[in-house]
N, C-alpha and C positions, 0 to 999 in steps of 0.2 A: 504494500500500500504506500502511496506517495505521502511523504511528510510535508507539512505546510512550509517549514523553514527551507526545505530543499527545492521547492517548486520554482520553476522559471518565471520570469516576470511577465512575459507576453508582450505583444506589439503595442498595446495601449498603456503600458506601465507609465505612471506619472500623471495620467488623466484622472480627474475627479468628476464623478457622476453623482448627482443627488436624485434619488428616486422617491416619488410619492405615488405609489401604485397599489393596485389591488387586483385580485383574480389572476388573469393570465397574460393578456397582451402587453400591459406595461411592465410587469415583472419579467416577462420574456425578453423584451427589448433591453432592459437593464442587465439581465443575465448574460445576454450576448456580449455586451460591453465589458461586463465583469470577467467573463471567460477569456476575453482578449487581453486582460491585464489591468483594466481600469479599476480604480478604488471606488467602488459603488457603496454609497451610504443610503440605506433604505429607511425612510421615515415611516414609522408605524404608530398607530394609536396606542397609548399605554394600555396594557392588558389585552391587546388585539388577539383575536382568534382567527384572523383572516388567513386563508390557505390551509386550515386544518380540515381538509376534506378527506373522508374515508374513501377507500380502505386504507388502513395503515400498513406501513412496511412490516412484514412478519417479524415478530420478536421485539417490536418497538411500539410506542404510542406516537410515532411520528408519521405524518402524512406524506405519501408519495408526491402529492401536489406541491407542498411547500419545499420539500427536500430537492425536488427536481429543478425548481425555477428560482430559488433564493440562495443557491450555493454561491460561493465566492463573493458574498456581500457582507457588509457590516450593518447591523440594525440599531437604530436609535428610537427611543420612545419619545414622541413629541405630539402634543395635542394642538393641532393647528387651529382649533376653534377658540383657543384661549390666547390672550395677549402675549403671555410669556412664551408660549409655543410658537406663535407667529414671529416673535423677535428671534428666537433660536433658529427657526427655519431660515430667516433672511440672513442671519450670520453665516449659516452653512452655505446658503446660496452665493454669498460673496466669495466663497472659495471654490465654487463649482465651475467646471468647463461646460457641463451638460446637465440639464434638469429634465427628467422624464416623468410625465404624469399621464394618467388615463381615467380621470374623472370626467363627468359630464361637463361640456363647455360652460364656463362661467363659475364653476364650483370653487376653484382655487382663487380666482379673482375675488369672489365673495368673501373668502377668508382673509384677503389681504396679502396673498402670496402668489398671485398670478404672474404672467409674463411681465407686465409693466412694473410691478413691485420688485421682481427679481432683477430686471435689467437696470433698475435704479441703483442697486447695490453692486451689480456686475454688468457693466454696459455691453460687454461682448459675449454674454452668455448665449449658449444654444439651448433653447427651451423647446422640448419636444412634447407635443400633446397628441395622445391617441384617444379616439372616441369611436362610437359606433358609426356615426353618420358624417362626421366632420365638424369643423368649427363654424361653418355657415350653412345656409340653405334652410328650407322649410322644416327639415327633421333634425336640425342640429341639436336641439335640446331634448330630443326623445331618448328614452332609455334603450339599451341594446344588450342582448346576450348573443353569444356566438351562433346558436342555431337559428335565431331570428334573422341575423344577417345572412346566413346561408340561404334561408328561405327568400329574403328580399332580393338577393343578388341573382336569383335564377339558378344558383348552383344546385340546390336541393332538388329542383324539378328535373335536372339532367341526370341525377344519380339514381342508381337502382336498375332493375331489369326493365327491358322495353315493355311498355304496357302496364307496368306496376305502379304503385304509389310513390310519391317523393320519399327520398331517404337521405337523412343527414349524414355528414361525415362522422366517423366514430371518434375523431380527434377534434380539438378546438381549432379548426382550419382557419376561420376568419381571424381569430385571435393570433394564431401562429404567424400568419402572413402579415398582419398589421404590426406585430412586434418586430418581425424581421425588417420590414420596410422602415419602421421607426429607427432601428439601429443603423440601417443604411443611410437614412436621411440625416441622422446625427453626425455620422462620419463625413458626409458630403458637406454639411454646414460647417463642421470643424475645419475642413480643407479650405473653404471660403474664408473663414475667420482668420486662419493662419496666413492667408495671402493679403487680406485687407484690414484685419482688425475688427471686422464687423460681425456682430452676433445676429441671430434672427430667431423667429418663431417657426417651427416646423410642425405642420398640421397633417396628421395621418389618420385616415378613417378606415375602419374595418371593411365598409362597403367598397370603397375605392380599391383597397388592397385585394379583396377577393375578385373583383371584376378584372383588375390588372392581371391577376394570376389565373385567369380562366382560359389560357391558351389561345387568346385572340378571338374566341367565340363571340364575345359581345359585339365585335364588328359585324359579324354575319347577322346577328339578331337585329342590329341597328339599321342594316341595309336591306331588310326584308327577307332574309334567308335564315331564320332561326334554326339551330341544329336540333336534330332528333335525339332521342335517348337510345343508346345502344347497349346499355348494360356492360357486360365484360368485353364487348367488341368495340371496334372503332369504325368510323365511316369511311376510312381511306385505306385500310389494309385488310386483306383476307388471305389466309387465315390469321386471326389474332383473337384468341379466345381461351377460356378455361375448358379443359377437356378432362373427363373423368377416366381414371385408370381403375384397376380392380381394387386398389387399396388406398386411393386418395386422388388428388387432382394435380394437374400441371397447367402452366400457362405457356403457350407457344405463340410467338409473333414472327410472321414471315413477311418482311417488308421488301425484300429484293427478289426479283424473278429468278436469279441464279440460286437463291436459297429455296425457292419453291422446287426447282429441279432436284436439289439435294434432298429435300423432304420427300419428293415423289420416289426417288431411289430408295430412301430409307424405309418407306412403308410398303415397298414392293410393288409400286405402280409407276415405273419409269416411263411408261407410255404416256402418262399424263403430264410429264414435264414440259412438253411442247404441244400438247393437244389443244384443239379449239375449246374455248371456255375455261381454260386453265393456265395457259402459258404466260399470260401477262396479268399484272395486278388488276388492270381495268376489266379484263374478262372475268377474273375471279370475283370482283365486286358484284358483277351481275349474276354470278353463279354461287352466291354465298352459302345457300343451304346445302348444295351438293358437296362443296368443299368441306364444310363443317362436318357433314355426315361421314365423309371419307376419313378425316383425321380422327373423329370421335370413335369410329368403329375400330380403327387400328389401336388407339390408346386403351379402349375398354378391355382388350384381350391381354393386356400387360400390366405389371405392377408399375408404380411410379419409377422405381429404380431401374427396371428394365427399359422403360421408355426413355428415361434420361440418358442411359448409357448409349443408346442408339442415336438419339437426336443430338446430344452434346458431341458425340463422336463425329457427327457431320458438321460441327461448327455452327449449329443453329442456335437462335436466341430463345432459351427455354428455361424455366425454373419450376421447382415444386411449389405448390401453394401450401404455405406453412402457417401455423398459428404463431403468435408472437413468442411463445415460450420456446418453440423450436428455432425461430429466427435468431434469438439472442444466444443460442448454443452453436451457431454457425462457426466453423473454424476460421472463416474470414473475419468475423467479428472479433474473435480472440486474437488473431494475428495483428489486427489493426489497433487493438487495445481500445475498442469502441466503448466497452463498459469498464469504468474505472472504479475499483474499490475505494470508497471514500468514508472517512470517519465522520459520523454524524454528531449532533450536539449532545446526545445521550451516551456517547462513547461506542455505540455499535458501528458496524461497518456494513455498507450496502453499495451495490454497484449502481453508479449513475452514468448516464450517457455522456461521453466526452464531447468537447467542442468539435464540430465536423471539419473545420478548416485546419489544415496541418501546415505549420510554418517551419521552414528549415532553420531559420536563425533565431526566431523569437517564439518558441512553442507556447500555444495556448493550452491551458490545462485546468483541472479542478484543484484549487489550492486549499479549499476548506468547505465543509458542509454548511448547510443553511443554519444561521444562528437562531436561537430563540428570540422572539420579539423583544427588542430593547436590550439585548445582551451586550451591545457595544456602546451604550449610551455614555457611560462614564469616560471611556477611552476617547470617543469622538469629541465630547464636550471639553475634555482636558486639552485636546489638541487646539480647539478653538481658543480657549483661555490663554494658552501659551502664545498664540498668534496675536491676540488682542484681548484686553480685559472685557468682561461681560458688559454689554451696553454699547460696545464699539464694534465696528465691522472690520474684520481682518482684511488687509490688502490682498488683492489677487496676486498670485505668484507670477513673476516675470517668466516670459517664455522666449527662447531663442527664435529668431526669425520673424518676430512680430513686425507688422507693417509700420514704416516711419510715420510719425504723426498720429497714429491710431492708439486706441487704448490697448493695454496689455491684454492677453487672452483672458482678457478679463471675463372627501368625506370619508374620511377614514371609517366608513360604515362597513358592516359585514356583508359580503356579496358572494353568491355562488360562483363556481368556475364558469368559464366561457363568456366573460364579459368583454 
């Protein structure tokens, strides 16, 4: 297991992020920055139970939810609804390069800690706001949860078997995408700040993020050609489907005509490699049922292992359909170190998913497990007091490469997941 003291710094070492977030999208954005080496200070309501979502990690009373998305952070207990909490937050904001929040638009401003208040103490701050619908528009102030955004974005209507009911994604898809786009937006705004000295407000909506990450299909819908639902298939490649074997399922995708010829040889029908109705993808698209029946019949007479041996032997793109428990046991997962044994706040050790971007010079890693809410309050506030006495705002740290003549880079309510 990695020890905190031996952990590498990461490419964002030296960056300070202040997070006032809940549920998943905001915590995920801050987690991405923390994984990359930033010092993320997570502001939580004293006594908060946010993120304590069951089930708990076996052998602990710790939630998979909090442990996954609050690792690599420090936690301070601050009540933003009280004057002293507001002052503490603004003192922290004066030291922050980035502030991440995902409350409904106007909430932080109502508490006196919104963008205008934060840039008054840190003029070049990058202030990232994540919300369901965005900071403007007719739905800006409407509440949002992840499945509701999936429904509104048209994504849910496309998911599931053809002719069946709408099906939501089993993960917090809109939250995940908004969190990732928020982290990307923060890094882009930091690049601009480092060139010009100018901070800015970054507005990320879950709706925009899900539409952007819908593979270009919104363009078809907006121009009068809305896509149909295809379930496990696609509208542009045949065969590309789940096929049942005698003991399980596999997914096979044949996108190239030369791969179709290899498949035809593999299943004992080389005559179909160049036959009318089969030889090109365009012909196979018009002959979808026959192609699927051919591949399905061949798979049904074999185990998954037998089918994979033949198909992988031909260099085809294929995989067993596995449950998540089998997926995390994959030797490739072990070889990549994708699951990192991490010591949690109660002293137990659990595997957490490592940062996916691998850096040759500045490795990103899991340096510590998620802290208990408020666990780092004394440490963080002591750092503030060393920088400036209580009631004063510490000066923002100087940064090499700042632009000449510019400033130096200068409802904590309980909510369910999927916000």
